[in-house]
N, C-alpha and C positions, 0 to 999 in steps of 0.2 A: 414775598407776598405783599400786596398793596393793602393797606388798611381800608376798611369800608368807607370811612369818612373821606379819605383822599380820593377814592374811586368815585364817590358821589359828587364831590366838588369838580372833578375832571369832567364828569358827565354833564353837569350844569353848565360849565364853561363851553362845552361843545354845542349845547343847545343855545346858549346866549350869544354865540357868534352870529346867529341869524336874528335880524331885527325886523319887526313888522309894524306897519301903520295902516290904518284904514280910514276911509271916508265914505260915509253913508248918506243916501238921499241927495246926491249931487243933482241939481236941476238941469241936467243936460242929457241928451240922448246917448245911450251906450255906444251906438254906432259911430258917433262923432268923437267920443272920448277915446275909443279904441284906435283911431287914427293917430292920436298923439302918443298913446301908450306903446304902439308898435315902434315908434321912433326911438324910444329910450330903453326898451327891453334889452337886457344883457350888457348895457354900457356901464362905465364907471360913473361914480357920483359926480365928479367934476365935469365930465363930458355931458352928462344928462342935465345938470343945472345950467350949463352954458347954452345948451340947445333949447331948453324950455324958456330961458330968459328972453331969447330973441325970436321965439316962435310967434307967428301971427295968429294962430288959431286960439279961440276963446277958451278951450279946454286946457291950454297950457298953464294958465294961472293957478287953478285949483290943484293940478297935479304937481306943480312946483311947490306949492304950500305943503302938500302931502309928503313930498320928498324931503323938504326941510324938517318936517315933523319926525320922519323916520331917522334923519341924521341926529336930531335932538334926542330921540330915544336911545340911539347908540351911545351918545355922550353920557346919558344918565346911567348906562350900564358900564361906564368906564372902558368903552371899546374905542380904539382909534378909528376915525372915519376916513382916513386916507386910503385904506386898502379895501374899501367896500365897492361892490357893484350891484346892479339891480338884477336880482336872481329871478324875480317873478313879479309881474304886475297883472292883476286880474280885474277885468271890468265885467261886473254882473249887472243884470237889469233889476232895478228897484221897482217900487210900486208906481203905477202910472196915475197921474191926475187926469180925471175925465171931465172934459168940458164939452159944451154943445154949441154948434154954430147954426144959426137960422138959415133955412133954405127956402126954396119956392114952395108955394101952396101950403104953408103952415107946417112944413116938415122941419126936421133938424138932423144934422150929422154929428157923430161923435168925433171929438178931437182928443187924442191921447197925448198928454204932455209927459214925456217919459223921464224917468230919473235913473241914476246909476249908483252902484256901490263899487268903490275902487279899493282894492287891497294891494299893498306894496310890500315886498319882502326884499331886504338887503342881506347880502352874505359877503364874507371876506374873500378876497382873491386868493389867499393862501390855500383855502380848502378847495377852490376850483382847480388850482395848479396841482395839488396833490392827487385829485381824482384823474386828471389828465395824464400825469406821470404813471399812475398805477395802470391805466388802460393801455399805455404804450408798452409797458413791460410785458403785458400778457400777450 
């Protein structure tokens, strides 16, 4: 029989193998940020960092900073960052800044300057491999 303390520590370690980082109110349209997010979704950390470092798109910089923050979070939890991959990257729409542009005959049009909320989740490759092996046995 496993003591309750050991069982709870084991459960915490399972949860802690997943590392999260988030970026709120990024002053970029979600549609543009999703283009960059789709490039790195599911890739290993090393591949994603190299791809973001040489990417021409403006959204690559903030996402690279967020990825580095998630890696630092993993180091703070004493997890080795070599076997991590990007499990999930979610781009949600944040609040829009509303501005007005003058038009003809005293009218104005609304301009929405959109913002994004980015959530990044890293997971270890070992857990991914275990899930694949279990599904192949079935």
